[in-house]
N, C-alpha and C positions, 0 to 999 in steps of 0.2 A: 405517726398519725397525721401530722401536718403535711407530710409528703403525699399521703394518700388523698387528703382533701384537695391538694393542689392538682393532682392527677384528675380527680373528679371534675374540678372546675374547668380544666383544659379540655377534657373530653366533652363535657356538655357544651362548651363554647364552640368547638370544632363541629360537633353534630348540628348545633343550632345554625351555624353559618352555612353549612353545606346542605341543609334541609330546605330545598326549594320546591315550590309547587308550580307545575307547568299547566297553564290553562290554554285551551284552544278555542278559537271562535272563527266561524266562516266569514270571510270578507264580503261585505255587502256592496251592491252596486251603488255608485254615487254620481251625481250630476257633476260635469266638468265645466262646459262652456257652451255658448250659443251665439249664432249669427244669423241674420236674415237679409232678404232682398225681395223687392217686388218683381213680378213678372209683367212686363209691359209689351204690347204688341209691336209689330214690325221689327222683330228680332229673331235670330236663329239660335241664340244661346243666352243664358243668364249666368253671369260670373260674379262671385263675391268672395271675400276673404273670411276664413274662419281660423281661430287659434285653438289648437289642441294642446292640452297640458302634458305633463311628463309622468302622470300616474301609471300604475300597473294595470295590465290587461285592459287596454283602452278599446273603445268602440265608437263609431261615428254613425249617426242616423241623419238622413236628409229627407225632408218631407216637401213635396211639390203639389200645389193645387192650382188649376187654372181652367179657363174655358177655351176650347177650340174644337171645331167640328172634325178636322182631319189630321192635324199635326200633333202626334204624340211625342214621347221622349225616346231618343235613340241611345242615350247613355248619360251617366253622371260620373264625374271623376273628382277626386280630391288629391291634390299634389301630383296630378298627372296619372294617378292610378285609378282604374275602373272600380266603381262600387257595384254591389249586387242588388238587384231588384228583389225586395222582400214581398211586396204586395201592391196591387194597383186596382183601381176601380174606374172604369170608363163607361159612361152612359150618355150616348149622344155626344153633346159638346162638353159634358162635365168630366173632369179628369182629376184624379188624386193618386199620388204615388209615394211609396216609402222605399228608399234605398238605404243600404248599410255597408259598413266596412269594419273589419277587426284590425287591430294594430295600426291605426292611422298614424302617419308621421307627426311627431310633436312639433310645435311651432306654428307660425302663421303661413297658411297655404290657401290656394284658391279652390273653391268648389265651382265646377262648371257643369251646368245642365244644358245639354244639347237637344234641340228639337228636330223633328223630321223635316220640317220646312220653315218658312218664314211665317211667324204668327201674324194674323191680321191685326189691324190697328186697334180694334176693340176687344181683342183677346187679352184678358188680364187675370192676375192671380198673385201668388206669392210662393216663396221658397225659403226654407230655413234649415240650418244644420245644428245638431245638438250632439255633443260628445259626452261620454261617460267613462268611468273607471270600474275595474273589477267585474268585467263582463266576460262571459265564456268566449274563448277564442276559437272554438269549434262547436258545431251544432248550436249556434248562437240563438237562433229563433226557435222559440218553443211553440208558437201558434200565431196565426194571422186571421184577420176577419175584415169584412168591408160591408158598406151599406150605400145604397144610392136610390134617389127618388127624383122624378122629374116634375111631380106636382108640388104645390106649395105646402110646406110644413114649417113648424117652429122648433123642431128638434131633430137632430141627427143622432142616431144611436147604433152602435155595433157591439155585439157580444163576442168575447174571445175567451178561450179556456186558459187559465193561468194557474201557476203553482205559487205557493206562499212566498217564495223568495224572488219571483220574477219582478220585472218592471214592465209597464206598458208604455208605448209611444204611439200617438195618433196624429193624423193629418187630415184636414178637411178643405173642401172648396164649397162655397155657398154663393148662390146668385142673388142679385137684387140689392136692396138697401137694408138698413137696420144695424144693430150691434150684436156681437156674438159673445157668449159666456160659456165657460167650461163647466162640466158636471161637478157635483160636490165631491171634495176630496182629491180632485185632480189638480195638477199645477199647470197653469197656462204658461207656455214658453213664448208664444207670440200669437197675435191675432190682429191682422191688418184691418183697418176700418172697412166696413161693408159698403164700399162705394164702387163696386165692380172689381176690386182687387181682394175679394173675400177669401182669405186663407188664414189658417192658424194651426197650432199644434199644442198638445199637452202631454204630460207624462204622469206616472204614479208608481210608487213603490208598493207592491202588493204584500199583504200580510196573511192572506188565506188562499187555499186552493179552491177555486170556484170558477163559474162562468161569469166573468165580469163584463158589465155593460158600460162602455165609455160613451160620453155624451157631450155634444155641443148644442147649446140653445141659441135661438135667434129671436130678436125682438120683432121681426116681421116675417111673414110667411114666404118662404122661398124654396126652390129646389136645391139639391146639393149632394155631395159625395163625402164619405168618411172611410178612412182606412186605419187599421191599427195592427201593431205587432206586440207580442209578448216575448221578451228576451230574458236569457238566463244569466245568473252570476257565474263567475269564474270557478267557484268552489275552492279557491285558494284558502289555506288555513293560516291564520295569524296566531303566533304563540306569544302569550303573555307570561312573564316570570315574576313570581312574588316570593318574598322571603317569609318562611314560616318562623315566627318569633316566639313560639311557645316555650321552646327549650332555652332560648336566650333570657326569657323572663325568669326561668328557674335559676339561671346563673346569677341574675341580678338579685334574686331573693337570697341566695347564699351569701352574696356580698353584703346585702343589707343586714343580714343576721350576724355580721362581723366574723364569719368563718375565715375570710381572707386575712383578717388581722391576726388570727391565731395560728396562721401557718408559720 
């Protein structure tokens, strides 16, 4: 009898220890790092350093916004590798661009924005780089949108189609004076003072499938451009393992009832 009870105890213990529950959760996009620089006239390129972390499924986005009648962007590189243009909005002298790259090199490297010519002395704006983790490494961009207006307004708004697990990243250029604030629920990554170098960017983790309107507000009426991309998560699955202790509790109950002592 005692021998049978011992076998039962051992059996329950082994079953309890080996009874694991495997839970899966989709990895969500996460902010990694950011760096910025102003765009000042009489230059053919803007160069600044950005540090990308070591996370999984990395992606880098660069937003550029400035004023110039003729000289656009011929290319953007990170660590010497070319980035891909996702969306641009050009209206007369107003310019806004978003470039991106998947699997950017980890560590500190230069972002270089090259212009088609020498920007004139009064051409100003800004540029910034934001890196993320757990971003889709192929078919990264889900949707893009843009908005531009040459008459004075106090709000720039662009609507983009998003899926519930997307993130959005926007970039704007705004003329004139005043201060700029991002729309409700969006996270401002940078916003240069509106003194002729008016440029900024914001992002947001989406929680619903919808046509989302991203917004920048201005304290003074000005013209401006706004570009936005919606990008997708990697879809990578993270596995979490937990020990099911129900059977172990049963073993503990047997011991508590002094069955072990009677073996």
